[in-house]
C-alpha positions in Angstrom: 8.1 13.6 -14.0 5.4 10.9 -13.7 5.9 8.2 -11.0 3.9 5.0 -10.7 3.0 4.3 -7.0 1.9 1.0 -5.6 1.7 -0.7 -2.2 0.5 -3.8 -0.5 0.7 -6.2 -3.5 1.1 -9.1 -1.1 2.6 -11.2 -4.0 0.0 -10.3 -6.6 1.0 -8.6 -9.8 -2.2 -7.2 -11.3 -2.0 -7.0 -15.2 -3.8 -3.6 -14.9 -0.5 -2.2 -13.6 1.0 -2.7 -17.1 -1.3 -0.2 -18.7 -1.3 2.2 -15.7 2.5 2.2 -15.4 3.3 2.2 -19.2 5.5 5.3 -19.8 6.2 6.3 -16.2 9.8 7.3 -15.4 10.0 5.7 -11.9 7.9 3.3 -9.7 7.7 3.5 -6.0 6.6 0.4 -4.0 5.6 1.3 -0.5 6.0 -2.2 1.1 4.2 -5.5 1.7 5.6 -6.6 -1.6 5.0 -10.3 -0.9 7.3 -11.8 -3.5 10.5 -10.4 -5.1 9.1 -11.2 -8.5 6.8 -8.3 -8.1 9.7 -5.9 -8.1 11.1 -7.6 -11.3 7.7 -7.3 -13.0 7.6 -3.6 -12.1 11.2 -3.0 -13.2 10.1 -3.9 -16.8 8.5 -0.5 -17.0 10.8 1.8 -15.0 13.4 1.8 -12.2 11.9 0.9 -8.9 12.3 2.3 -5.4 11.0 -0.1 -2.8 10.8 -0.4 1.0 9.9 -3.5 2.9 6.6 -3.6 4.8 5.6 -5.4 8.0 4.9 -8.6 6.1 8.2 -8.6 4.1 11.4 -10.2 5.4 13.6 -10.2 2.4 16.3 -8.1 4.0 16.8 -6.6 0.5 15.1 -3.2 0.9 15.1 -0.7 3.8 12.1 0.0 5.9 12.4 3.7 5.1 14.0 5.4 2.1 14.5 9.1 1.3 15.1 10.1 -2.3 15.5 13.5 -4.1 13.3 13.2 -7.2 12.6 16.1 -9.6 13.6 18.6 -7.0 11.4 17.1 -4.3 12.4 15.1 -1.2 10.3 12.0 -1.0 10.1 9.7 2.1 8.9 6.2 1.3 7.9 4.0 4.3 5.3 1.4 4.8 3.5 2.4 8.0 2.6 6.1 8.4 -0.5 7.7 9.8 -3.2 9.6 8.0 -3.6 13.2 9.1 -5.9 12.4 12.0 -3.5 9.6 13.1 -0.1 11.2 13.0 2.0 10.1 16.0 4.7 12.1 17.8 7.2 9.7 16.2 5.9 10.5 12.7 6.0 14.2 13.5 9.6 13.8 14.5 10.3 11.9 11.2 8.8 14.8 9.2 11.0 17.3 11.2 14.1 15.1 10.7 13.7 14.3 7.0 11.8 17.4 5.9 10.0 15.6 3.0 7.9 17.2 0.4 6.0 14.0 0.0 5.5 10.9 2.3 4.5 7.8 0.3 3.2 5.0 2.5 0.9 2.0 2.5 -0.2 -0.5 5.2 -3.8 0.6 5.6 -4.9 -0.6 2.1 -6.9 2.6 1.9 -6.0 5.2 -0.8 -5.3 8.6 0.7 -4.0 12.0 -0.2 -3.8 15.1 2.1 -1.5 17.8 3.4 0.3 18.0 6.7 1.6 21.6 6.6 3.5 21.6 3.3 4.1 17.8 3.3 1.9 15.7 1.0 0.8 12.5 2.7 0.1 9.9 0.0 -1.1 6.3 0.1 -1.8 4.6 -3.2 -4.0 1.9 -1.5 -3.5 -1.8 -2.1 -2.9 -3.4 -5.5 -3.0 -6.9 -4.0 -5.8 -9.3 -3.1 -8.9 -7.5 -1.9 -9.2 -6.9 1.8 -12.4 -5.9 3.5 -14.6 -3.7 1.3 -11.7 -1.5 0.2 -11.0 -1.0 -3.6 -7.8 -2.4 -5.1 -5.9 0.6 -6.3 -2.6 2.0 -7.6 -1.6 5.5 -8.4 0.3 8.1 -10.5 2.1 11.1 -9.1 3.1 13.9 -11.5 5.8 16.2 -10.2 5.3 19.4 -12.2 7.0 22.7 -11.8 4.3 24.3 -9.6 2.1 21.3 -8.6 2.1 17.8 -7.4 -0.8 16.1 -9.2 -2.1 12.6 -8.2 -4.4 10.0 -9.6 -5.6 7.0 -7.7 -7.0 4.3 -10.1 -9.3 1.4 -9.1 -7.7 -1.6 -10.8 -11.0 -3.4 -11.1 -13.3 -0.7 -12.5 -10.8 1.8 -13.9 -12.5 4.6 -11.9 -10.1 7.5 -11.2 -9.9 9.8 -8.2 -7.5 12.7 -8.7 -6.4 16.0 -7.3 -3.4 18.3 -7.0 -1.4 20.2 -4.4 0.1 23.5 -5.2 3.9 23.5 -4.7 5.1 26.2 -2.4 8.6 27.8 -2.5 11.1 26.3 -0.1 10.8 29.4 2.2 7.1 28.7 2.6 7.9 25.1 3.4 10.3 26.1 6.2 7.7 28.5 7.7 5.2 25.6 7.6 7.7 23.3 9.3 8.2 25.8 12.0 4.4 26.0 12.5 4.3 22.2 12.7 7.0 22.2 15.4 5.0 24.8 17.4 1.8 22.8 17.1 3.3 19.8 18.8 
């Protein structure tokens, strides 16, 4: 299954998203939507899962959403730390939800890494440029044995990509136990 992933649009729908998300089966928006029209624009391509970010106040979407997609548990939230920034609260969230993937935004910085067996994934920001960060969106491919990702610069088309090998559920549980012991 191929999922389009976007965050921090801040009311801007970039036409490059049309090409990038053409043919995806689902789109995740990880908050700071800006205008509800953005969700309508994205829904032309595929169903949309969205959360509200710290700059949204629609009251239409939750701040955190957990979905089972293609056999994976995906937690979508706007604010979450990168590996070196994980807080005790975020560790507790991972223990409580036991996600295979955490999709988040907020920092405007594209990011992909592993915390134990949990993929931490930020597509970056597709909205107006902030600081010197690129404007990006992403694709996640949930395959039988891997989780592949591509982060695409919306201005240059440059692609950064990688994959995480999927582990059996028993390995995930062992990893979660190790995570609990590390706290």
